[in-house]
Backbone atoms as SQL, in Angstrom:
CREATE TABLE atoms (id INTEGER PRIMARY KEY, chain TEXT, resi INTEGER, resn TEXT, atom TEXT, x REAL, y REAL, z REAL);
INSERT INTO atoms VALUES
  (1, 'A', 1, 'UNK', 'N', 0.813, -1.182, 0.002),
  (2, 'A', 1, 'UNK', 'CA', 0.005, 0.004, -0.003),
  (3, 'A', 1, 'UNK', 'C', 0.867, 1.262, -0.003),
  (4, 'A', 2, 'UNK', 'N', 2.031, 1.179, 0.593),
  (5, 'A', 2, 'UNK', 'CA', 2.924, 2.350, 0.616),
  (6, 'A', 2, 'UNK', 'C', 3.328, 2.718, -0.790),
  (7, 'A', 3, 'UNK', 'N', 3.598, 1.741, -1.629),
  (8, 'A', 3, 'UNK', 'CA', 3.989, 1.997, -3.032),
  (9, 'A', 3, 'UNK', 'C', 2.835, 2.693, -3.764),
  (10, 'A', 4, 'UNK', 'N', 1.624, 2.211, -3.565),
  (11, 'A', 4, 'UNK', 'CA', 0.453, 2.808, -4.201),
  (12, 'A', 4, 'UNK', 'C', 0.233, 4.236, -3.706),
  (13, 'A', 5, 'UNK', 'N', 0.323, 4.449, -2.392),
  (14, 'A', 5, 'UNK', 'CA', 0.134, 5.782, -1.842),
  (15, 'A', 5, 'UNK', 'C', 1.192, 6.747, -2.372),
  (16, 'A', 6, 'UNK', 'N', 2.412, 6.302, -2.440),
  (17, 'A', 6, 'UNK', 'CA', 3.497, 7.139, -2.976),
  (18, 'A', 6, 'UNK', 'C', 3.245, 7.506, -4.417),
  (19, 'A', 7, 'UNK', 'N', 2.757, 6.588, -5.209),
  (20, 'A', 7, 'UNK', 'CA', 2.442, 6.875, -6.620),
  (21, 'A', 7, 'UNK', 'C', 1.368, 7.934, -6.727),
  (22, 'A', 8, 'UNK', 'N', 0.341, 7.862, -5.906),
  (23, 'A', 8, 'UNK', 'CA', -0.727, 8.860, -5.924),
  (24, 'A', 8, 'UNK', 'C', -0.178, 10.243, -5.547),
  (25, 'A', 9, 'UNK', 'N', 0.681, 10.271, -4.517),
  (26, 'A', 9, 'UNK', 'CA', 1.191, 11.546, -4.024),
  (27, 'A', 9, 'UNK', 'C', 2.193, 12.180, -4.972),
  (28, 'A', 10, 'UNK', 'N', 2.763, 11.434, -5.894),
  (29, 'A', 10, 'UNK', 'CA', 3.711, 11.988, -6.873),
  (30, 'A', 10, 'UNK', 'C', 2.988, 12.698, -8.020),
  (31, 'A', 11, 'UNK', 'N', 1.685, 12.513, -8.138),
  (32, 'A', 11, 'UNK', 'CA', 0.919, 13.163, -9.182),
  (33, 'A', 11, 'UNK', 'C', 0.947, 14.680, -8.972),
  (34, 'A', 12, 'UNK', 'N', 0.722, 15.424, -10.052),
  (35, 'A', 12, 'UNK', 'CA', 0.701, 16.875, -9.983),
  (36, 'A', 12, 'UNK', 'C', -0.643, 17.421, -9.504),
  (37, 'A', 13, 'UNK', 'N', -1.554, 16.542, -9.165),
  (38, 'A', 13, 'UNK', 'CA', -2.896, 16.918, -8.715),
  (39, 'A', 13, 'UNK', 'C', -2.919, 16.859, -7.184),
  (40, 'A', 14, 'UNK', 'N', -3.488, 17.875, -6.518),
  (41, 'A', 14, 'UNK', 'CA', -3.577, 17.820, -5.059),
  (42, 'A', 14, 'UNK', 'C', -4.337, 16.550, -4.628),
  (43, 'A', 15, 'UNK', 'N', -3.714, 15.796, -3.758),
  (44, 'A', 15, 'UNK', 'CA', -4.253, 14.486, -3.379),
  (45, 'A', 15, 'UNK', 'C', -4.025, 14.239, -1.900),
  (46, 'A', 16, 'UNK', 'N', -5.005, 13.669, -1.277),
  (47, 'A', 16, 'UNK', 'CA', -4.859, 13.169, 0.107),
  (48, 'A', 16, 'UNK', 'C', -4.986, 11.661, 0.039),
  (49, 'A', 17, 'UNK', 'N', -4.146, 10.978, 0.773),
  (50, 'A', 17, 'UNK', 'CA', -4.193, 9.517, 0.834),
  (51, 'A', 17, 'UNK', 'C', -4.307, 9.108, 2.290),
  (52, 'A', 18, 'UNK', 'N', -5.272, 8.249, 2.561),
  (53, 'A', 18, 'UNK', 'CA', -5.463, 7.717, 3.905),
  (54, 'A', 18, 'UNK', 'C', -5.282, 6.202, 3.837),
  (55, 'A', 19, 'UNK', 'N', -4.344, 5.674, 4.598),
  (56, 'A', 19, 'UNK', 'CA', -4.137, 4.234, 4.688),
  (57, 'A', 19, 'UNK', 'C', -4.722, 3.740, 5.996),
  (58, 'A', 20, 'UNK', 'N', -5.407, 2.625, 5.963),
  (59, 'A', 20, 'UNK', 'CA', -6.003, 2.060, 7.161),
  (60, 'A', 20, 'UNK', 'C', -5.274, 0.758, 7.501),
  (61, 'A', 21, 'UNK', 'N', -4.660, 0.724, 8.657),
  (62, 'A', 21, 'UNK', 'CA', -3.990, -0.494, 9.118),
  (63, 'A', 21, 'UNK', 'C', -4.892, -1.150, 10.147),
  (64, 'A', 22, 'UNK', 'N', -5.601, -2.184, 9.744),
  (65, 'A', 22, 'UNK', 'CA', -6.542, -2.867, 10.606),
  (66, 'A', 22, 'UNK', 'C', -5.993, -4.181, 11.123),
  (67, 'A', 23, 'UNK', 'N', -4.687, -4.388, 10.937),
  (68, 'A', 23, 'UNK', 'CA', -4.084, -5.671, 11.288),
  (69, 'A', 23, 'UNK', 'C', -4.182, -5.999, 12.779),
  (70, 'A', 24, 'UNK', 'N', -4.204, -5.008, 13.622),
  (71, 'A', 24, 'UNK', 'CA', -4.272, -5.284, 15.063),
  (72, 'A', 24, 'UNK', 'C', -5.641, -5.806, 15.473),
  (73, 'A', 25, 'UNK', 'N', -6.660, -5.676, 14.606),
  (74, 'A', 25, 'UNK', 'CA', -7.993, -6.149, 14.935),
  (75, 'A', 25, 'UNK', 'C', -8.240, -7.584, 14.478),
  (76, 'A', 26, 'UNK', 'N', -7.295, -8.153, 13.737),
  (77, 'A', 26, 'UNK', 'CA', -7.455, -9.524, 13.248),
  (78, 'A', 26, 'UNK', 'C', -6.580, -10.446, 14.083),
  (79, 'A', 27, 'UNK', 'N', -7.164, -11.502, 14.636),
  (80, 'A', 27, 'UNK', 'CA', -6.354, -12.404, 15.460),
  (81, 'A', 27, 'UNK', 'C', -5.303, -13.117, 14.631),
  (82, 'A', 28, 'UNK', 'N', -4.043, -12.875, 14.941),
  (83, 'A', 28, 'UNK', 'CA', -2.927, -13.469, 14.204),
  (84, 'A', 28, 'UNK', 'C', -2.704, -14.922, 14.614),
  (85, 'A', 29, 'UNK', 'N', -3.286, -15.354, 15.710),
  (86, 'A', 29, 'UNK', 'CA', -3.021, -16.701, 16.213),
  (87, 'A', 29, 'UNK', 'C', -3.828, -17.771, 15.485),
  (88, 'A', 30, 'UNK', 'N', -4.845, -17.370, 14.731),
  (89, 'A', 30, 'UNK', 'CA', -5.638, -18.358, 14.016),
  (90, 'A', 30, 'UNK', 'C', -4.890, -18.871, 12.801),
  (91, 'A', 31, 'UNK', 'N', -4.853, -20.181, 12.579),
  (92, 'A', 31, 'UNK', 'CA', -4.248, -20.696, 11.360),
  (93, 'A', 31, 'UNK', 'C', -5.075, -20.252, 10.161),
  (94, 'A', 32, 'UNK', 'N', -4.399, -20.099, 9.009),
  (95, 'A', 32, 'UNK', 'CA', -5.081, -19.629, 7.798),
  (96, 'A', 32, 'UNK', 'C', -6.210, -20.557, 7.336),
  (97, 'A', 33, 'UNK', 'N', -6.128, -21.814, 7.670),
  (98, 'A', 33, 'UNK', 'CA', -7.158, -22.754, 7.240),
  (99, 'A', 33, 'UNK', 'C', -8.232, -22.950, 8.319),
  (100, 'A', 34, 'UNK', 'N', -8.212, -22.122, 9.360),
  (101, 'A', 34, 'UNK', 'CA', -9.188, -22.260, 10.433),
  (102, 'A', 34, 'UNK', 'C', -10.577, -21.821, 9.957),
  (103, 'A', 35, 'UNK', 'N', -11.589, -22.575, 10.363),
  (104, 'A', 35, 'UNK', 'CA', -12.966, -22.192, 10.042),
  (105, 'A', 35, 'UNK', 'C', -13.368, -20.907, 10.728),
  (106, 'A', 36, 'UNK', 'N', -12.739, -20.612, 11.872),
  (107, 'A', 36, 'UNK', 'CA', -13.062, -19.406, 12.601),
  (108, 'A', 36, 'UNK', 'C', -12.514, -18.153, 11.945),
  (109, 'A', 37, 'UNK', 'N', -11.517, -18.283, 11.082),
  (110, 'A', 37, 'UNK', 'CA', -10.888, -17.108, 10.491),
  (111, 'A', 37, 'UNK', 'C', -11.850, -16.339, 9.606),
  (112, 'A', 38, 'UNK', 'N', -12.682, -16.999, 8.820),
  (113, 'A', 38, 'UNK', 'CA', -13.621, -16.317, 7.919),
  (114, 'A', 38, 'UNK', 'C', -14.630, -15.478, 8.652),
  (115, 'A', 39, 'UNK', 'N', -15.386, -16.051, 9.601),
  (116, 'A', 39, 'UNK', 'CA', -16.366, -15.252, 10.327),
  (117, 'A', 39, 'UNK', 'C', -15.753, -14.105, 11.121),
  (118, 'A', 40, 'UNK', 'N', -14.589, -14.335, 11.721),
  (119, 'A', 40, 'UNK', 'CA', -13.930, -13.258, 12.478),
  (120, 'A', 40, 'UNK', 'C', -13.542, -12.136, 11.522),
  (121, 'A', 41, 'UNK', 'N', -12.994, -12.481, 10.351),
  (122, 'A', 41, 'UNK', 'CA', -12.603, -11.478, 9.373),
  (123, 'A', 41, 'UNK', 'C', -13.817, -10.708, 8.879),
  (124, 'A', 42, 'UNK', 'N', -14.951, -11.367, 8.698),
  (125, 'A', 42, 'UNK', 'CA', -16.155, -10.705, 8.237),
  (126, 'A', 42, 'UNK', 'C', -16.643, -9.684, 9.250),
  (127, 'A', 43, 'UNK', 'N', -16.617, -10.047, 10.514),
  (128, 'A', 43, 'UNK', 'CA', -17.013, -9.115, 11.568),
  (129, 'A', 43, 'UNK', 'C', -16.089, -7.919, 11.566),
  (130, 'A', 44, 'UNK', 'N', -14.809, -8.137, 11.450),
  (131, 'A', 44, 'UNK', 'CA', -13.847, -7.049, 11.410),
  (132, 'A', 44, 'UNK', 'C', -14.083, -6.139, 10.208),
  (133, 'A', 45, 'UNK', 'N', -14.414, -6.710, 9.069),
  (134, 'A', 45, 'UNK', 'CA', -14.644, -5.922, 7.850),
  (135, 'A', 45, 'UNK', 'C', -15.795, -4.967, 8.070),
  (136, 'A', 46, 'UNK', 'N', -16.859, -5.429, 8.697),
  (137, 'A', 46, 'UNK', 'CA', -18.026, -4.568, 8.969),
  (138, 'A', 46, 'UNK', 'C', -17.647, -3.448, 9.924),
  (139, 'A', 47, 'UNK', 'N', -16.944, -3.785, 10.997),
  (140, 'A', 47, 'UNK', 'CA', -16.537, -2.776, 11.980),
  (141, 'A', 47, 'UNK', 'C', -15.616, -1.725, 11.355),
  (142, 'A', 48, 'UNK', 'N', -14.617, -2.193, 10.655),
  (143, 'A', 48, 'UNK', 'CA', -13.650, -1.288, 10.057),
  (144, 'A', 48, 'UNK', 'C', -14.303, -0.446, 8.965),
  (145, 'A', 49, 'UNK', 'N', -15.160, -1.061, 8.165),
  (146, 'A', 49, 'UNK', 'CA', -15.868, -0.305, 7.124),
  (147, 'A', 49, 'UNK', 'C', -16.699, 0.819, 7.708),
  (148, 'A', 50, 'UNK', 'N', -17.393, 0.556, 8.816),
  (149, 'A', 50, 'UNK', 'CA', -18.175, 1.599, 9.480),
  (150, 'A', 50, 'UNK', 'C', -17.304, 2.720, 9.994),
  (151, 'A', 51, 'UNK', 'N', -16.143, 2.376, 10.535),
  (152, 'A', 51, 'UNK', 'CA', -15.216, 3.385, 11.050),
  (153, 'A', 51, 'UNK', 'C', -14.669, 4.278, 9.929),
  (154, 'A', 52, 'UNK', 'N', -14.287, 3.645, 8.822),
  (155, 'A', 52, 'UNK', 'CA', -13.768, 4.426, 7.690),
  (156, 'A', 52, 'UNK', 'C', -14.872, 5.296, 7.097),
  (157, 'A', 53, 'UNK', 'N', -16.092, 4.751, 7.018),
  (158, 'A', 53, 'UNK', 'CA', -17.218, 5.551, 6.527),
  (159, 'A', 53, 'UNK', 'C', -17.436, 6.751, 7.430),
  (160, 'A', 54, 'UNK', 'N', -17.334, 6.551, 8.735),
  (161, 'A', 54, 'UNK', 'CA', -17.461, 7.655, 9.685),
  (162, 'A', 54, 'UNK', 'C', -16.418, 8.726, 9.456),
  (163, 'A', 55, 'UNK', 'N', -15.202, 8.303, 9.134),
  (164, 'A', 55, 'UNK', 'CA', -14.140, 9.282, 8.839),
  (165, 'A', 55, 'UNK', 'C', -14.471, 10.095, 7.604),
  (166, 'A', 56, 'UNK', 'N', -14.938, 9.426, 6.568),
  (167, 'A', 56, 'UNK', 'CA', -15.301, 10.119, 5.327),
  (168, 'A', 56, 'UNK', 'C', -16.439, 11.122, 5.595),
  (169, 'A', 57, 'UNK', 'N', -17.437, 10.714, 6.337),
  (170, 'A', 57, 'UNK', 'CA', -18.544, 11.618, 6.681),
  (171, 'A', 57, 'UNK', 'C', -18.047, 12.800, 7.506),
  (172, 'A', 58, 'UNK', 'N', -17.142, 12.542, 8.452),
  (173, 'A', 58, 'UNK', 'CA', -16.545, 13.617, 9.260),
  (174, 'A', 58, 'UNK', 'C', -15.841, 14.623, 8.355),
  (175, 'A', 59, 'UNK', 'N', -15.047, 14.135, 7.428),
  (176, 'A', 59, 'UNK', 'CA', -14.324, 15.025, 6.519),
  (177, 'A', 59, 'UNK', 'C', -15.284, 15.881, 5.683),
  (178, 'A', 60, 'UNK', 'N', -16.363, 15.281, 5.230),
  (179, 'A', 60, 'UNK', 'CA', -17.359, 16.004, 4.439),
  (180, 'A', 60, 'UNK', 'C', -18.048, 17.065, 5.326),
  (181, 'A', 61, 'UNK', 'N', -18.494, 16.672, 6.496),
  (182, 'A', 61, 'UNK', 'CA', -19.218, 17.565, 7.386),
  (183, 'A', 61, 'UNK', 'C', -18.398, 18.747, 7.880),
  (184, 'A', 62, 'UNK', 'N', -17.092, 18.580, 7.916),
  (185, 'A', 62, 'UNK', 'CA', -16.216, 19.648, 8.400),
  (186, 'A', 62, 'UNK', 'C', -15.541, 20.401, 7.253),
  (187, 'A', 63, 'UNK', 'N', -16.018, 20.195, 6.035),
  (188, 'A', 63, 'UNK', 'CA', -15.488, 20.931, 4.898),
  (189, 'A', 63, 'UNK', 'C', -14.069, 20.565, 4.504),
  (190, 'A', 64, 'UNK', 'N', -13.618, 19.403, 4.934),
  (191, 'A', 64, 'UNK', 'CA', -12.266, 18.975, 4.621),
  (192, 'A', 64, 'UNK', 'C', -12.196, 18.101, 3.377),
  (193, 'A', 65, 'UNK', 'N', -13.349, 17.775, 2.864),
  (194, 'A', 65, 'UNK', 'CA', -13.440, 16.990, 1.640),
  (195, 'A', 65, 'UNK', 'C', -14.398, 17.709, 0.723),
  (196, 'A', 66, 'UNK', 'N', -13.833, 18.521, -0.169),
  (197, 'A', 66, 'UNK', 'CA', -14.628, 19.422, -0.983),
  (198, 'A', 66, 'UNK', 'C', -15.561, 18.680, -1.964),
  (199, 'A', 67, 'UNK', 'N', -15.087, 17.611, -2.547),
  (200, 'A', 67, 'UNK', 'CA', -15.851, 16.916, -3.560),
  (201, 'A', 67, 'UNK', 'C', -15.931, 15.424, -3.249),
  (202, 'A', 68, 'UNK', 'N', -16.965, 15.009, -2.536),
  (203, 'A', 68, 'UNK', 'CA', -17.072, 13.592, -2.145),
  (204, 'A', 68, 'UNK', 'C', -17.132, 12.628, -3.334),
  (205, 'A', 69, 'UNK', 'N', -17.495, 13.120, -4.520),
  (206, 'A', 69, 'UNK', 'CA', -17.541, 12.241, -5.677),
  (207, 'A', 69, 'UNK', 'C', -16.150, 11.859, -6.163),
  (208, 'A', 70, 'UNK', 'N', -15.133, 12.495, -5.625),
  (209, 'A', 70, 'UNK', 'CA', -13.757, 12.181, -6.032),
  (210, 'A', 70, 'UNK', 'C', -13.041, 11.287, -5.028),
  (211, 'A', 71, 'UNK', 'N', -13.803, 10.666, -4.157),
  (212, 'A', 71, 'UNK', 'CA', -13.224, 9.715, -3.197),
  (213, 'A', 71, 'UNK', 'C', -13.077, 8.376, -3.897),
  (214, 'A', 72, 'UNK', 'N', -11.911, 7.796, -3.786),
  (215, 'A', 72, 'UNK', 'CA', -11.644, 6.477, -4.379),
  (216, 'A', 72, 'UNK', 'C', -11.198, 5.543, -3.262),
  (217, 'A', 73, 'UNK', 'N', -11.825, 4.428, -3.150),
  (218, 'A', 73, 'UNK', 'CA', -11.467, 3.414, -2.167),
  (219, 'A', 73, 'UNK', 'C', -10.787, 2.266, -2.872),
  (220, 'A', 74, 'UNK', 'N', -9.617, 1.916, -2.412),
  (221, 'A', 74, 'UNK', 'CA', -8.857, 0.840, -3.027),
  (222, 'A', 74, 'UNK', 'C', -8.530, -0.179, -1.961),
  (223, 'A', 75, 'UNK', 'N', -8.877, -1.415, -2.202),
  (224, 'A', 75, 'UNK', 'CA', -8.563, -2.471, -1.261),
  (225, 'A', 75, 'UNK', 'C', -8.254, -3.752, -1.983),
  (226, 'A', 76, 'UNK', 'N', -7.496, -4.598, -1.340),
  (227, 'A', 76, 'UNK', 'CA', -7.139, -5.906, -1.895),
  (228, 'A', 76, 'UNK', 'C', -7.626, -6.967, -0.912),
  (229, 'A', 77, 'UNK', 'N', -8.263, -7.984, -1.424),
  (230, 'A', 77, 'UNK', 'CA', -8.748, -9.100, -0.601),
  (231, 'A', 77, 'UNK', 'C', -9.745, -8.558, 0.431),
  (232, 'A', 78, 'UNK', 'N', -9.465, -8.743, 1.711),
  (233, 'A', 78, 'UNK', 'CA', -10.373, -8.267, 2.743),
  (234, 'A', 78, 'UNK', 'C', -10.516, -6.745, 2.681),
  (235, 'A', 79, 'UNK', 'N', -9.466, -6.053, 2.252),
  (236, 'A', 79, 'UNK', 'CA', -9.545, -4.590, 2.090),
  (237, 'A', 79, 'UNK', 'C', -10.599, -4.190, 1.073),
  (238, 'A', 80, 'UNK', 'N', -10.810, -4.991, 0.045),
  (239, 'A', 80, 'UNK', 'CA', -11.872, -4.717, -0.924),
  (240, 'A', 80, 'UNK', 'C', -13.239, -4.897, -0.291),
  (241, 'A', 81, 'UNK', 'N', -13.356, -5.880, 0.593),
  (242, 'A', 81, 'UNK', 'CA', -14.623, -6.078, 1.302),
  (243, 'A', 81, 'UNK', 'C', -14.897, -4.883, 2.214),
  (244, 'A', 82, 'UNK', 'N', -13.881, -4.390, 2.866),
  (245, 'A', 82, 'UNK', 'CA', -14.014, -3.236, 3.743),
  (246, 'A', 82, 'UNK', 'C', -14.448, -2.013, 2.907),
  (247, 'A', 83, 'UNK', 'N', -13.845, -1.828, 1.744),
  (248, 'A', 83, 'UNK', 'CA', -14.243, -0.724, 0.861),
  (249, 'A', 83, 'UNK', 'C', -15.705, -0.825, 0.494),
  (250, 'A', 84, 'UNK', 'N', -16.184, -2.025, 0.254),
  (251, 'A', 84, 'UNK', 'CA', -17.609, -2.228, -0.071),
  (252, 'A', 84, 'UNK', 'C', -18.488, -1.843, 1.106),
  (253, 'A', 85, 'UNK', 'N', -18.086, -2.171, 2.320),
  (254, 'A', 85, 'UNK', 'CA', -18.844, -1.786, 3.510),
  (255, 'A', 85, 'UNK', 'C', -18.910, -0.274, 3.643),
  (256, 'A', 86, 'UNK', 'N', -17.790, 0.397, 3.366),
  (257, 'A', 86, 'UNK', 'CA', -17.740, 1.867, 3.449),
  (258, 'A', 86, 'UNK', 'C', -18.793, 2.470, 2.513),
  (259, 'A', 87, 'UNK', 'N', -18.930, 1.922, 1.332),
  (260, 'A', 87, 'UNK', 'CA', -19.835, 2.481, 0.339),
  (261, 'A', 87, 'UNK', 'C', -21.295, 2.391, 0.747),
  (262, 'A', 88, 'UNK', 'N', -21.638, 1.459, 1.638),
  (263, 'A', 88, 'UNK', 'CA', -23.024, 1.283, 2.046),
  (264, 'A', 88, 'UNK', 'C', -23.361, 1.944, 3.359),
  (265, 'A', 89, 'UNK', 'N', -22.389, 2.714, 3.898),
  (266, 'A', 89, 'UNK', 'CA', -22.661, 3.409, 5.175),
  (267, 'A', 89, 'UNK', 'C', -22.607, 4.875, 4.993);
């Protein structure tokens, strides 16, 4: 994500980039093939998506985000699921 953020910031267009590190909310002790990993990750995606949506709404309400139609959410794997949750809140 750092590489992607750096690429955006090198553009000649004024840009803000927000990275969300949600790794501390996901239990690292679960094995990748654990049946519990999917449901736990889904719950985290909903929680994190609501928090990110709240941040976007805060920025809009305080005049810090002039054009909400120019917000782009980029996520990979579970990050894409989180981006989807943000769009519905």
